[in-house]
N, CA and C atoms of all chains as a GROMACS GRO file, in nm:
protein
  597
    1UNK      N    1  20.116  -9.707 -11.650
    1UNK     CA    2  20.093  -9.565 -11.650
    1UNK      C    3  20.178  -9.497 -11.757
    2UNK      N    4  20.115  -9.460 -11.866
    2UNK     CA    5  20.186  -9.398 -11.977
    2UNK      C    6  20.142  -9.253 -11.990
    3UNK      N    7  20.239  -9.162 -11.988
    3UNK     CA    8  20.209  -9.021 -12.015
    3UNK      C    9  20.281  -8.983 -12.143
    4UNK      N   10  20.203  -8.939 -12.240
    4UNK     CA   11  20.261  -8.899 -12.367
    4UNK      C   12  20.337  -8.767 -12.348
    5UNK      N   13  20.466  -8.760 -12.384
    5UNK     CA   14  20.536  -8.632 -12.371
    5UNK      C   15  20.485  -8.525 -12.466
    6UNK      N   16  20.400  -8.565 -12.561
    6UNK     CA   17  20.344  -8.468 -12.655
    6UNK      C   18  20.262  -8.362 -12.583
    7UNK      N   19  20.200  -8.399 -12.469
    7UNK     CA   20  20.117  -8.301 -12.398
    7UNK      C   21  20.202  -8.188 -12.344
    8UNK      N   22  20.328  -8.220 -12.307
    8UNK     CA   23  20.415  -8.113 -12.258
    8UNK      C   24  20.460  -8.023 -12.374
    9UNK      N   25  20.482  -8.082 -12.491
    9UNK     CA   26  20.519  -8.000 -12.607
    9UNK      C   27  20.404  -7.908 -12.648
   10UNK      N   28  20.282  -7.960 -12.643
   10UNK     CA   29  20.166  -7.877 -12.676
   10UNK      C   30  20.152  -7.762 -12.576
   11UNK      N   31  20.175  -7.793 -12.448
   11UNK     CA   32  20.167  -7.688 -12.346
   11UNK      C   33  20.273  -7.582 -12.369
   12UNK      N   34  20.395  -7.623 -12.409
   12UNK     CA   35  20.501  -7.526 -12.433
   12UNK      C   36  20.469  -7.438 -12.554
   13UNK      N   37  20.408  -7.498 -12.656
   13UNK     CA   38  20.369  -7.420 -12.775
   13UNK      C   39  20.262  -7.319 -12.738
   14UNK      N   40  20.167  -7.358 -12.651
   14UNK     CA   41  20.064  -7.263 -12.609
   14UNK      C   42  20.123  -7.152 -12.524
   15UNK      N   43  20.224  -7.186 -12.442
   15UNK     CA   44  20.292  -7.082 -12.366
   15UNK      C   45  20.357  -6.980 -12.458
   16UNK      N   46  20.416  -7.028 -12.569
   16UNK     CA   47  20.476  -6.937 -12.667
   16UNK      C   48  20.370  -6.845 -12.727
   17UNK      N   49  20.251  -6.902 -12.755
   17UNK     CA   50  20.142  -6.822 -12.809
   17UNK      C   51  20.099  -6.714 -12.710
   18UNK      N   52  20.089  -6.751 -12.580
   18UNK     CA   53  20.050  -6.653 -12.478
   18UNK      C   54  20.157  -6.544 -12.464
   19UNK      N   55  20.284  -6.583 -12.481
   19UNK     CA   56  20.391  -6.483 -12.476
   19UNK      C   57  20.376  -6.381 -12.588
   20UNK      N   58  20.338  -6.427 -12.708
   20UNK     CA   59  20.320  -6.332 -12.818
   20UNK      C   60  20.203  -6.239 -12.790
   21UNK      N   61  20.095  -6.292 -12.728
   21UNK     CA   62  19.982  -6.207 -12.693
   21UNK      C   63  20.024  -6.100 -12.593
   22UNK      N   64  20.107  -6.140 -12.494
   22UNK     CA   65  20.152  -6.042 -12.396
   22UNK      C   66  20.245  -5.940 -12.459
   23UNK      N   67  20.321  -5.981 -12.560
   23UNK     CA   68  20.414  -5.888 -12.623
   23UNK      C   69  20.342  -5.779 -12.703
   24UNK      N   70  20.214  -5.802 -12.739
   24UNK     CA   71  20.136  -5.694 -12.801
   24UNK      C   72  20.124  -5.577 -12.704
   25UNK      N   73  20.093  -5.608 -12.578
   25UNK     CA   74  20.082  -5.502 -12.477
   25UNK      C   75  20.219  -5.442 -12.449
   26UNK      N   76  20.324  -5.523 -12.458
   26UNK     CA   77  20.460  -5.470 -12.439
   26UNK      C   78  20.493  -5.368 -12.548
   27UNK      N   79  20.439  -5.388 -12.668
   27UNK     CA   80  20.468  -5.295 -12.775
   27UNK      C   81  20.387  -5.168 -12.768
   28UNK      N   82  20.255  -5.178 -12.740
   28UNK     CA   83  20.170  -5.060 -12.753
   28UNK      C   84  20.114  -5.007 -12.623
   29UNK      N   85  20.170  -5.052 -12.508
   29UNK     CA   86  20.119  -5.000 -12.381
   29UNK      C   87  20.138  -4.850 -12.371
   30UNK      N   88  20.035  -4.777 -12.326
   30UNK     CA   89  20.047  -4.630 -12.327
   30UNK      C   90  20.149  -4.578 -12.227
   31UNK      N   91  20.151  -4.635 -12.105
   31UNK     CA   92  20.245  -4.587 -12.005
   31UNK      C   93  20.356  -4.690 -11.984
   32UNK      N   94  20.459  -4.647 -11.909
   32UNK     CA   95  20.569  -4.739 -11.881
   32UNK      C   96  20.525  -4.853 -11.790
   33UNK      N   97  20.427  -4.825 -11.700
   33UNK     CA   98  20.378  -4.928 -11.612
   33UNK      C   99  20.316  -5.045 -11.687
   34UNK      N  100  20.245  -5.015 -11.795
   34UNK     CA  101  20.186  -5.122 -11.876
   34UNK      C  102  20.295  -5.211 -11.935
   35UNK      N  103  20.404  -5.147 -11.978
   35UNK     CA  104  20.513  -5.226 -12.038
   35UNK      C  105  20.581  -5.313 -11.934
   36UNK      N  106  20.594  -5.263 -11.810
   36UNK     CA  107  20.656  -5.346 -11.706
   36UNK      C  108  20.567  -5.464 -11.672
   37UNK      N  109  20.435  -5.440 -11.666
   37UNK     CA  110  20.342  -5.549 -11.637
   37UNK      C  111  20.352  -5.657 -11.745
   38UNK      N  112  20.357  -5.613 -11.872
   38UNK     CA  113  20.367  -5.710 -11.982
   38UNK      C  114  20.498  -5.787 -11.974
   39UNK      N  115  20.608  -5.717 -11.940
   39UNK     CA  116  20.738  -5.785 -11.930
   39UNK      C  117  20.739  -5.887 -11.817
   40UNK      N  118  20.675  -5.852 -11.705
   40UNK     CA  119  20.668  -5.944 -11.592
   40UNK      C  120  20.585  -6.068 -11.628
   41UNK      N  121  20.477  -6.047 -11.703
   41UNK     CA  122  20.395  -6.161 -11.747
   41UNK      C  123  20.474  -6.252 -11.840
   42UNK      N  124  20.550  -6.190 -11.933
   42UNK     CA  125  20.630  -6.271 -12.025
   42UNK      C  126  20.735  -6.352 -11.947
   43UNK      N  127  20.795  -6.290 -11.844
   43UNK     CA  128  20.894  -6.361 -11.763
   43UNK      C  129  20.834  -6.481 -11.692
   44UNK      N  130  20.714  -6.462 -11.635
   44UNK     CA  131  20.648  -6.574 -11.568
   44UNK      C  132  20.617  -6.687 -11.666
   45UNK      N  133  20.572  -6.648 -11.787
   45UNK     CA  134  20.540  -6.751 -11.886
   45UNK      C  135  20.665  -6.824 -11.933
   46UNK      N  136  20.778  -6.752 -11.941
   46UNK     CA  137  20.903  -6.816 -11.980
   46UNK      C  138  20.946  -6.920 -11.876
   47UNK      N  139  20.932  -6.884 -11.747
   47UNK     CA  140  20.971  -6.977 -11.641
   47UNK      C  141  20.883  -7.102 -11.645
   48UNK      N  142  20.750  -7.081 -11.658
   48UNK     CA  143  20.659  -7.195 -11.661
   48UNK      C  144  20.684  -7.282 -11.784
   49UNK      N  145  20.714  -7.217 -11.898
   49UNK     CA  146  20.741  -7.293 -12.019
   49UNK      C  147  20.869  -7.373 -12.010
   50UNK      N  148  20.970  -7.316 -11.943
   50UNK     CA  149  21.096  -7.390 -11.926
   50UNK      C  150  21.077  -7.514 -11.840
   51UNK      N  151  20.994  -7.503 -11.735
   51UNK     CA  152  20.970  -7.619 -11.648
   51UNK      C  153  20.896  -7.728 -11.726
   52UNK      N  154  20.799  -7.685 -11.808
   52UNK     CA  155  20.724  -7.782 -11.889
   52UNK      C  156  20.815  -7.849 -11.992
   53UNK      N  157  20.905  -7.768 -12.052
   53UNK     CA  158  20.998  -7.826 -12.151
   53UNK      C  159  21.097  -7.921 -12.087
   54UNK      N  160  21.132  -7.898 -11.959
   54UNK     CA  161  21.219  -7.991 -11.887
   54UNK      C  162  21.154  -8.128 -11.876
   55UNK      N  163  21.022  -8.129 -11.850
   55UNK     CA  164  20.952  -8.257 -11.845
   55UNK      C  165  20.940  -8.318 -11.984
   56UNK      N  166  20.929  -8.232 -12.087
   56UNK     CA  167  20.912  -8.285 -12.222
   56UNK      C  168  21.040  -8.351 -12.272
   57UNK      N  169  21.155  -8.287 -12.246
   57UNK     CA  170  21.282  -8.342 -12.295
   57UNK      C  171  21.352  -8.432 -12.193
   58UNK      N  172  21.295  -8.445 -12.070
   58UNK     CA  173  21.357  -8.519 -11.960
   58UNK      C  174  21.497  -8.467 -11.927
   59UNK      N  175  21.509  -8.336 -11.920
   59UNK     CA  176  21.636  -8.272 -11.886
   59UNK      C  177  21.617  -8.192 -11.758
   60UNK      N  178  21.692  -8.227 -11.652
   60UNK     CA  179  21.676  -8.156 -11.525
   60UNK      C  180  21.738  -8.017 -11.533
   61UNK      N  181  21.835  -7.999 -11.623
   61UNK     CA  182  21.908  -7.872 -11.632
   61UNK      C  183  21.815  -7.756 -11.665
   62UNK      N  184  21.709  -7.783 -11.742
   62UNK     CA  185  21.616  -7.676 -11.780
   62UNK      C  186  21.549  -7.616 -11.657
   63UNK      N  187  21.521  -7.701 -11.556
   63UNK     CA  188  21.455  -7.650 -11.436
   63UNK      C  189  21.551  -7.559 -11.360
   64UNK      N  190  21.680  -7.595 -11.357
   64UNK     CA  191  21.778  -7.510 -11.289
   64UNK      C  192  21.790  -7.375 -11.359
   65UNK      N  193  21.789  -7.378 -11.492
   65UNK     CA  194  21.791  -7.252 -11.568
   65UNK      C  195  21.665  -7.170 -11.536
   66UNK      N  196  21.552  -7.238 -11.519
   66UNK     CA  197  21.427  -7.167 -11.489
   66UNK      C  198  21.435  -7.100 -11.352
   67UNK      N  199  21.496  -7.166 -11.253
   67UNK     CA  200  21.509  -7.105 -11.120
   67UNK      C  201  21.592  -6.978 -11.129
   68UNK      N  202  21.708  -6.986 -11.196
   68UNK     CA  203  21.795  -6.869 -11.208
   68UNK      C  204  21.725  -6.758 -11.286
   69UNK      N  205  21.651  -6.798 -11.390
   69UNK     CA  206  21.579  -6.696 -11.469
   69UNK      C  207  21.474  -6.626 -11.385
   70UNK      N  208  21.404  -6.702 -11.299
   70UNK     CA  209  21.301  -6.640 -11.214
   70UNK      C  210  21.364  -6.539 -11.121
   71UNK      N  211  21.476  -6.576 -11.058
   71UNK     CA  212  21.539  -6.483 -10.962
   71UNK      C  213  21.594  -6.360 -11.033
   72UNK      N  214  21.658  -6.379 -11.149
   72UNK     CA  215  21.717  -6.265 -11.218
   72UNK      C  216  21.610  -6.172 -11.276
   73UNK      N  217  21.499  -6.229 -11.326
   73UNK     CA  218  21.394  -6.143 -11.380
   73UNK      C  219  21.325  -6.066 -11.267
   74UNK      N  220  21.321  -6.126 -11.147
   74UNK     CA  221  21.268  -6.055 -11.030
   74UNK      C  222  21.353  -5.932 -10.999
   75UNK      N  223  21.487  -5.952 -11.002
   75UNK     CA  224  21.576  -5.838 -10.978
   75UNK      C  225  21.556  -5.731 -11.086
   76UNK      N  226  21.540  -5.773 -11.211
   76UNK     CA  227  21.520  -5.677 -11.319
   76UNK      C  228  21.390  -5.600 -11.304
   77UNK      N  229  21.282  -5.670 -11.264
   77UNK     CA  230  21.154  -5.603 -11.242
   77UNK      C  231  21.163  -5.500 -11.131
   78UNK      N  232  21.229  -5.538 -11.020
   78UNK     CA  233  21.244  -5.445 -10.909
   78UNK      C  234  21.325  -5.323 -10.950
   79UNK      N  235  21.426  -5.345 -11.034
   79UNK     CA  236  21.513  -5.236 -11.077
   79UNK      C  237  21.436  -5.136 -11.161
   80UNK      N  238  21.358  -5.187 -11.258
   80UNK     CA  239  21.282  -5.096 -11.344
   80UNK      C  240  21.174  -5.024 -11.264
   81UNK      N  241  21.110  -5.095 -11.167
   81UNK     CA  242  21.007  -5.033 -11.086
   81UNK      C  243  21.066  -4.922 -10.999
   82UNK      N  244  21.184  -4.947 -10.947
   82UNK     CA  245  21.251  -4.847 -10.864
   82UNK      C  246  21.288  -4.725 -10.948
   83UNK      N  247  21.329  -4.750 -11.072
   83UNK     CA  248  21.362  -4.639 -11.162
   83UNK      C  249  21.237  -4.556 -11.193
   84UNK      N  250  21.123  -4.626 -11.210
   84UNK     CA  251  20.999  -4.556 -11.243
   84UNK      C  252  20.950  -4.473 -11.125
   85UNK      N  253  20.976  -4.518 -11.001
   85UNK     CA  254  20.939  -4.441 -10.884
   85UNK      C  255  21.018  -4.312 -10.873
   86UNK      N  256  21.135  -4.310 -10.932
   86UNK     CA  257  21.220  -4.193 -10.922
   86UNK      C  258  21.319  -4.200 -10.808
   87UNK      N  259  21.338  -4.320 -10.752
   87UNK     CA  260  21.432  -4.333 -10.641
   87UNK      C  261  21.570  -4.374 -10.684
   88UNK      N  262  21.597  -4.375 -10.813
   88UNK     CA  263  21.726  -4.427 -10.859
   88UNK      C  264  21.808  -4.315 -10.921
   89UNK      N  265  19.668  -9.174 -11.258
   89UNK     CA  266  19.777  -9.078 -11.235
   89UNK      C  267  19.804  -8.993 -11.359
   90UNK      N  268  19.796  -9.053 -11.476
   90UNK     CA  269  19.819  -8.974 -11.597
   90UNK      C  270  19.705  -8.875 -11.620
   91UNK      N  271  19.585  -8.914 -11.576
   91UNK     CA  272  19.470  -8.823 -11.586
   91UNK      C  273  19.495  -8.699 -11.501
   92UNK      N  274  19.559  -8.719 -11.384
   92UNK     CA  275  19.591  -8.606 -11.296
   92UNK      C  276  19.683  -8.507 -11.366
   93UNK      N  277  19.785  -8.560 -11.436
   93UNK     CA  278  19.878  -8.472 -11.508
   93UNK      C  279  19.804  -8.393 -11.616
   94UNK      N  280  19.717  -8.462 -11.691
   94UNK     CA  281  19.645  -8.392 -11.797
   94UNK      C  282  19.554  -8.282 -11.742
   95UNK      N  283  19.485  -8.315 -11.630
   95UNK     CA  284  19.393  -8.217 -11.573
   95UNK      C  285  19.468  -8.095 -11.520
   96UNK      N  286  19.584  -8.120 -11.454
   96UNK     CA  287  19.661  -8.007 -11.401
   96UNK      C  288  19.714  -7.919 -11.513
   97UNK      N  289  19.761  -7.982 -11.622
   97UNK     CA  290  19.809  -7.903 -11.737
   97UNK      C  291  19.696  -7.820 -11.797
   98UNK      N  292  19.576  -7.880 -11.806
   98UNK     CA  293  19.464  -7.809 -11.866
   98UNK      C  294  19.422  -7.689 -11.782
   99UNK      N  295  19.418  -7.708 -11.648
   99UNK     CA  296  19.381  -7.595 -11.560
   99UNK      C  297  19.485  -7.484 -11.571
  100UNK      N  298  19.613  -7.522 -11.570
  100UNK     CA  299  19.718  -7.421 -11.578
  100UNK      C  300  19.716  -7.345 -11.708
  101UNK      N  301  19.693  -7.414 -11.819
  101UNK     CA  302  19.688  -7.345 -11.948
  101UNK      C  303  19.568  -7.253 -11.957
  102UNK      N  304  19.455  -7.295 -11.898
  102UNK     CA  305  19.336  -7.209 -11.899
  102UNK      C  306  19.362  -7.079 -11.826
  103UNK      N  307  19.425  -7.089 -11.706
  103UNK     CA  308  19.447  -6.966 -11.630
  103UNK      C  309  19.554  -6.879 -11.694
  104UNK      N  310  19.655  -6.940 -11.757
  104UNK     CA  311  19.755  -6.858 -11.826
  104UNK      C  312  19.693  -6.787 -11.945
  105UNK      N  313  19.600  -6.854 -12.014
  105UNK     CA  314  19.531  -6.789 -12.127
  105UNK      C  315  19.449  -6.671 -12.078
  106UNK      N  316  19.378  -6.691 -11.964
  106UNK     CA  317  19.297  -6.581 -11.909
  106UNK      C  318  19.386  -6.463 -11.871
  107UNK      N  319  19.504  -6.492 -11.814
  107UNK     CA  320  19.594  -6.385 -11.773
  107UNK      C  321  19.646  -6.306 -11.890
  108UNK      N  322  19.687  -6.375 -11.997
  108UNK     CA  323  19.744  -6.301 -12.109
  108UNK      C  324  19.637  -6.228 -12.189
  109UNK      N  325  19.512  -6.280 -12.189
  109UNK     CA  326  19.406  -6.204 -12.255
  109UNK      C  327  19.361  -6.086 -12.171
  110UNK      N  328  19.373  -6.099 -12.037
  110UNK     CA  329  19.341  -5.984 -11.951
  110UNK      C  330  19.436  -5.869 -11.977
  111UNK      N  331  19.559  -5.900 -12.011
  111UNK     CA  332  19.656  -5.795 -12.043
  111UNK      C  333  19.614  -5.715 -12.165
  112UNK      N  334  19.544  -5.780 -12.258
  112UNK     CA  335  19.498  -5.709 -12.377
  112UNK      C  336  19.369  -5.632 -12.348
  113UNK      N  337  19.278  -5.693 -12.272
  113UNK     CA  338  19.142  -5.642 -12.266
  113UNK      C  339  19.120  -5.534 -12.161
  114UNK      N  340  19.200  -5.532 -12.054
  114UNK     CA  341  19.167  -5.445 -11.940
  114UNK      C  342  19.211  -5.302 -11.965
  115UNK      N  343  19.146  -5.202 -11.900
  115UNK     CA  344  19.164  -5.063 -11.942
  115UNK      C  345  19.287  -4.989 -11.889
  116UNK      N  346  19.333  -5.016 -11.765
  116UNK     CA  347  19.447  -4.937 -11.717
  116UNK      C  348  19.548  -5.026 -11.645
  117UNK      N  349  19.650  -4.962 -11.588
  117UNK     CA  350  19.764  -5.038 -11.535
  117UNK      C  351  19.723  -5.131 -11.422
  118UNK      N  352  19.638  -5.080 -11.331
  118UNK     CA  353  19.609  -5.156 -11.210
  118UNK      C  354  19.523  -5.278 -11.240
  119UNK      N  355  19.425  -5.263 -11.330
  119UNK     CA  356  19.344  -5.380 -11.364
  119UNK      C  357  19.425  -5.480 -11.446
  120UNK      N  358  19.516  -5.429 -11.530
  120UNK     CA  359  19.601  -5.522 -11.605
  120UNK      C  360  19.693  -5.600 -11.511
  121UNK      N  361  19.742  -5.530 -11.409
  121UNK     CA  362  19.827  -5.597 -11.308
  121UNK      C  363  19.748  -5.701 -11.233
  122UNK      N  364  19.624  -5.665 -11.195
  122UNK     CA  365  19.535  -5.756 -11.125
  122UNK      C  366  19.510  -5.882 -11.208
  123UNK      N  367  19.476  -5.862 -11.336
  123UNK     CA  368  19.443  -5.978 -11.419
  123UNK      C  369  19.565  -6.061 -11.451
  124UNK      N  370  19.669  -5.994 -11.506
  124UNK     CA  371  19.780  -6.069 -11.561
  124UNK      C  372  19.863  -6.138 -11.454
  125UNK      N  373  19.901  -6.066 -11.348
  125UNK     CA  374  19.997  -6.123 -11.254
  125UNK      C  375  19.936  -6.238 -11.174
  126UNK      N  376  19.814  -6.215 -11.122
  126UNK     CA  377  19.756  -6.319 -11.038
  126UNK      C  378  19.719  -6.442 -11.120
  127UNK      N  379  19.662  -6.421 -11.238
  127UNK     CA  380  19.619  -6.537 -11.317
  127UNK      C  381  19.739  -6.617 -11.368
  128UNK      N  382  19.846  -6.549 -11.411
  128UNK     CA  383  19.961  -6.627 -11.461
  128UNK      C  384  20.034  -6.696 -11.347
  129UNK      N  385  20.037  -6.634 -11.227
  129UNK     CA  386  20.100  -6.704 -11.115
  129UNK      C  387  20.022  -6.831 -11.080
  130UNK      N  388  19.890  -6.818 -11.076
  130UNK     CA  389  19.805  -6.933 -11.043
  130UNK      C  390  19.819  -7.043 -11.148
  131UNK      N  391  19.821  -7.005 -11.276
  131UNK     CA  392  19.835  -7.105 -11.381
  131UNK      C  393  19.972  -7.171 -11.380
  132UNK      N  394  20.076  -7.093 -11.348
  132UNK     CA  395  20.210  -7.151 -11.344
  132UNK      C  396  20.224  -7.248 -11.228
  133UNK      N  397  20.154  -7.222 -11.117
  133UNK     CA  398  20.153  -7.318 -11.006
  133UNK      C  399  20.098  -7.451 -11.055
  134UNK      N  400  19.990  -7.446 -11.135
  134UNK     CA  401  19.928  -7.572 -11.178
  134UNK      C  402  20.012  -7.647 -11.280
  135UNK      N  403  20.075  -7.575 -11.376
  135UNK     CA  404  20.159  -7.648 -11.474
  135UNK      C  405  20.283  -7.706 -11.406
  136UNK      N  406  20.339  -7.632 -11.308
  136UNK     CA  407  20.453  -7.687 -11.236
  136UNK      C  408  20.412  -7.807 -11.151
  137UNK      N  409  20.292  -7.801 -11.094
  137UNK     CA  410  20.241  -7.916 -11.018
  137UNK      C  411  20.222  -8.037 -11.109
  138UNK      N  412  20.186  -8.013 -11.235
  138UNK     CA  413  20.176  -8.124 -11.330
  138UNK      C  414  20.311  -8.189 -11.353
  139UNK      N  415  20.416  -8.106 -11.364
  139UNK     CA  416  20.551  -8.160 -11.384
  139UNK      C  417  20.596  -8.237 -11.260
  140UNK      N  418  20.560  -8.186 -11.140
  140UNK     CA  419  20.597  -8.255 -11.016
  140UNK      C  420  20.526  -8.391 -11.009
  141UNK      N  421  20.398  -8.393 -11.044
  141UNK     CA  422  20.323  -8.519 -11.042
  141UNK      C  423  20.379  -8.617 -11.145
  142UNK      N  424  20.420  -8.564 -11.261
  142UNK     CA  425  20.480  -8.649 -11.364
  142UNK      C  426  20.611  -8.709 -11.315
  143UNK      N  427  20.694  -8.628 -11.248
  143UNK     CA  428  20.823  -8.677 -11.198
  143UNK      C  429  20.808  -8.783 -11.092
  144UNK      N  430  20.712  -8.764 -11.000
  144UNK     CA  431  20.694  -8.864 -10.896
  144UNK      C  432  20.622  -8.987 -10.949
  145UNK      N  433  20.543  -8.970 -11.055
  145UNK     CA  434  20.469  -9.085 -11.108
  145UNK      C  435  20.562  -9.178 -11.186
  146UNK      N  436  20.662  -9.122 -11.255
  146UNK     CA  437  20.755  -9.208 -11.327
  146UNK      C  438  20.841  -9.290 -11.232
  147UNK      N  439  20.880  -9.232 -11.117
  147UNK     CA  440  20.932  -9.314 -11.009
  147UNK      C  441  21.081  -9.334 -11.002
  148UNK      N  442  21.154  -9.336 -11.116
  148UNK     CA  443  21.297  -9.364 -11.105
  148UNK      C  444  21.372  -9.240 -11.055
  149UNK      N  445  21.504  -9.255 -11.033
  149UNK     CA  446  21.580  -9.152 -10.962
  149UNK      C  447  21.588  -9.022 -11.042
  150UNK      N  448  21.606  -9.033 -11.175
  150UNK     CA  449  21.622  -8.912 -11.256
  150UNK      C  450  21.493  -8.829 -11.255
  151UNK      N  451  21.377  -8.896 -11.262
  151UNK     CA  452  21.253  -8.820 -11.262
  151UNK      C  453  21.219  -8.764 -11.124
  152UNK      N  454  21.265  -8.835 -11.017
  152UNK     CA  455  21.244  -8.776 -10.885
  152UNK      C  456  21.329  -8.651 -10.867
  153UNK      N  457  21.450  -8.652 -10.926
  153UNK     CA  458  21.532  -8.530 -10.924
  153UNK      C  459  21.462  -8.417 -10.996
  154UNK      N  460  21.400  -8.449 -11.110
  154UNK     CA  461  21.322  -8.348 -11.185
  154UNK      C  462  21.211  -8.290 -11.099
  155UNK      N  463  21.140  -8.377 -11.025
  155UNK     CA  464  21.028  -8.331 -10.944
  155UNK      C  465  21.076  -8.241 -10.831
  156UNK      N  466  21.189  -8.278 -10.766
  156UNK     CA  467  21.235  -8.197 -10.652
  156UNK      C  468  21.287  -8.062 -10.701
  157UNK      N  469  21.356  -8.060 -10.815
  157UNK     CA  470  21.400  -7.931 -10.869
  157UNK      C  471  21.281  -7.845 -10.910
  158UNK      N  472  21.175  -7.909 -10.959
  158UNK     CA  473  21.054  -7.833 -10.994
  158UNK      C  474  20.989  -7.774 -10.871
  159UNK      N  475  20.998  -7.844 -10.756
  159UNK     CA  476  20.944  -7.787 -10.631
  159UNK      C  477  21.022  -7.662 -10.593
  160UNK      N  478  21.156  -7.668 -10.607
  160UNK     CA  479  21.238  -7.548 -10.575
  160UNK      C  480  21.203  -7.433 -10.668
  161UNK      N  481  21.182  -7.464 -10.797
  161UNK     CA  482  21.145  -7.359 -10.893
  161UNK      C  483  21.009  -7.300 -10.858
  162UNK      N  484  20.917  -7.385 -10.811
  162UNK     CA  485  20.784  -7.336 -10.772
  162UNK      C  486  20.793  -7.242 -10.653
  163UNK      N  487  20.881  -7.276 -10.556
  163UNK     CA  488  20.897  -7.188 -10.439
  163UNK      C  489  20.955  -7.054 -10.483
  164UNK      N  490  21.055  -7.057 -10.572
  164UNK     CA  491  21.113  -6.932 -10.622
  164UNK      C  492  21.008  -6.847 -10.693
  165UNK      N  493  20.924  -6.912 -10.773
  165UNK     CA  494  20.818  -6.841 -10.846
  165UNK      C  495  20.718  -6.781 -10.749
  166UNK      N  496  20.683  -6.856 -10.643
  166UNK     CA  497  20.583  -6.808 -10.547
  166UNK      C  498  20.634  -6.691 -10.465
  167UNK      N  499  20.765  -6.687 -10.438
  167UNK     CA  500  20.816  -6.575 -10.360
  167UNK      C  501  20.834  -6.452 -10.448
  168UNK      N  502  20.891  -6.468 -10.567
  168UNK     CA  503  20.930  -6.351 -10.645
  168UNK      C  504  20.813  -6.284 -10.715
  169UNK      N  505  20.710  -6.359 -10.756
  169UNK     CA  506  20.611  -6.301 -10.844
  169UNK      C  507  20.518  -6.200 -10.777
  170UNK      N  508  20.460  -6.230 -10.658
  170UNK     CA  509  20.376  -6.128 -10.594
  170UNK      C  510  20.457  -6.008 -10.546
  171UNK      N  511  20.584  -6.031 -10.506
  171UNK     CA  512  20.666  -5.918 -10.464
  171UNK      C  513  20.691  -5.823 -10.580
  172UNK      N  514  20.718  -5.879 -10.698
  172UNK     CA  515  20.738  -5.795 -10.816
  172UNK      C  516  20.612  -5.719 -10.853
  173UNK      N  517  20.497  -5.784 -10.838
  173UNK     CA  518  20.370  -5.718 -10.871
  173UNK      C  519  20.345  -5.601 -10.777
  174UNK      N  520  20.375  -5.620 -10.648
  174UNK     CA  521  20.359  -5.512 -10.551
  174UNK      C  522  20.450  -5.395 -10.584
  175UNK      N  523  20.574  -5.424 -10.622
  175UNK     CA  524  20.667  -5.318 -10.658
  175UNK      C  525  20.619  -5.242 -10.781
  176UNK      N  526  20.563  -5.314 -10.878
  176UNK     CA  527  20.513  -5.248 -10.999
  176UNK      C  528  20.396  -5.156 -10.965
  177UNK      N  529  20.304  -5.205 -10.878
  177UNK     CA  530  20.188  -5.124 -10.844
  177UNK      C  531  20.229  -4.997 -10.772
  178UNK      N  532  20.324  -5.009 -10.678
  178UNK     CA  533  20.369  -4.891 -10.605
  178UNK      C  534  20.439  -4.793 -10.698
  179UNK      N  535  20.519  -4.846 -10.791
  179UNK     CA  536  20.589  -4.759 -10.884
  179UNK      C  537  20.492  -4.688 -10.977
  180UNK      N  538  20.386  -4.760 -11.021
  180UNK     CA  539  20.288  -4.698 -11.109
  180UNK      C  540  20.211  -4.589 -11.036
  181UNK      N  541  20.180  -4.612 -10.907
  181UNK     CA  542  20.109  -4.508 -10.833
  181UNK      C  543  20.197  -4.386 -10.812
  182UNK      N  544  20.321  -4.408 -10.776
  182UNK     CA  545  20.409  -4.294 -10.746
  182UNK      C  546  20.451  -4.220 -10.872
  183UNK      N  547  20.443  -4.286 -10.989
  183UNK     CA  548  20.477  -4.214 -11.111
  183UNK      C  549  20.356  -4.136 -11.164
  184UNK      N  550  20.243  -4.137 -11.090
  184UNK     CA  551  20.134  -4.048 -11.123
  184UNK      C  552  20.027  -4.106 -11.213
  185UNK      N  553  20.023  -4.236 -11.232
  185UNK     CA  554  19.918  -4.296 -11.314
  185UNK      C  555  19.793  -4.313 -11.228
  186UNK      N  556  19.680  -4.257 -11.277
  186UNK     CA  557  19.555  -4.272 -11.204
  186UNK      C  558  19.475  -4.388 -11.262
  187UNK      N  559  19.393  -4.455 -11.179
  187UNK     CA  560  19.302  -4.555 -11.234
  187UNK      C  561  19.199  -4.489 -11.325
  188UNK      N  562  19.160  -4.561 -11.430
  188UNK     CA  563  19.065  -4.504 -11.525
  188UNK      C  564  18.927  -4.490 -11.460
  189UNK      N  565  18.861  -4.377 -11.483
  189UNK     CA  566  18.729  -4.344 -11.430
  189UNK      C  567  18.726  -4.339 -11.277
  190UNK      N  568  18.841  -4.310 -11.213
  190UNK     CA  569  18.841  -4.297 -11.068
  190UNK      C  570  18.799  -4.155 -11.032
  191UNK      N  571  18.721  -4.143 -10.922
  191UNK     CA  572  18.676  -4.010 -10.881
  191UNK      C  573  18.739  -3.967 -10.749
  192UNK      N  574  18.771  -4.061 -10.660
  192UNK     CA  575  18.837  -4.024 -10.535
  192UNK      C  576  18.968  -4.101 -10.524
  193UNK      N  577  19.062  -4.047 -10.448
  193UNK     CA  578  19.190  -4.114 -10.424
  193UNK      C  579  19.214  -4.112 -10.273
  194UNK      N  580  19.174  -4.219 -10.206
  194UNK     CA  581  19.187  -4.223 -10.060
  194UNK      C  582  19.332  -4.226 -10.016
  195UNK      N  583  19.420  -4.284 -10.099
  195UNK     CA  584  19.561  -4.291 -10.061
  195UNK      C  585  19.625  -4.153 -10.062
  196UNK      N  586  19.576  -4.068 -10.157
  196UNK     CA  587  19.626  -3.930 -10.164
  196UNK      C  588  19.582  -3.852 -10.040
  197UNK      N  589  19.459  -3.878  -9.992
  197UNK     CA  590  19.407  -3.805  -9.877
  197UNK      C  591  19.479  -3.842  -9.749
  198UNK      N  592  19.525  -3.965  -9.740
  198UNK     CA  593  19.588  -4.008  -9.615
  198UNK      C  594  19.726  -3.948  -9.596
  199UNK      N  595  19.799  -3.932  -9.705
  199UNK     CA  596  19.938  -3.888  -9.690
  199UNK      C  597  19.948  -3.736  -9.684
   0.00000   0.00000   0.00000
C-alpha cells in the first residue's frame, strides 16, 4: 500500500488557491458581515491545510498547531461578531 | 486503501472549491454564509478524514499518533465552525443588514 505524499502537497496548494479566492471577498465585501464571513472561511481553510500538510511532511506538531489555531480563530470570530452586534 | 485516501481528498477539495466560489458568486451576507461556511466545513471533514485514513493505513506508532491528533482537530473544527457561523448570522441581522430582494421580515414581526 503506497500513498504518494505528493497528493497532500497538491491538496495544500489548492487550499492556498481557495484562500486567495476568499480573500477577494475579504477585500471588497460591501458590509462588515461579508468580511467576517470571508475571514471565517479563510480560517477554516488554514486549519484544513495545516492538517493536510502534517500528513505531507509526517509532522504531528502541525496538527497540534491546527487545533490551537481553530480554537483561537473561533474566539476571534465571536469577538468581532459581538462587536458588530453592538454589545461590546 | 490508498484509493480511499485519494477519493476522500478529491471530495473534500471539490466541496472547498464550491464554498470559496460561493463566497464570490452569492449576492448578500446570508447566502454567502450559507454557501461558504457549510461547504467548507463539509469539505474539511473529508480532507481530515483522508489524513485519518492515511495515518491508520500506514500502521506504525508515529502515524497512529498523527491519526488520533487529526481526530481531535476534527472534533474542534466540528464544534467551533457552526457556532461561529451562527454568531456571524445573528450579528449581521442585528447590525441591520437585510437579505437582498426580501419583502417580509418575520423575525422583525415576532419581536
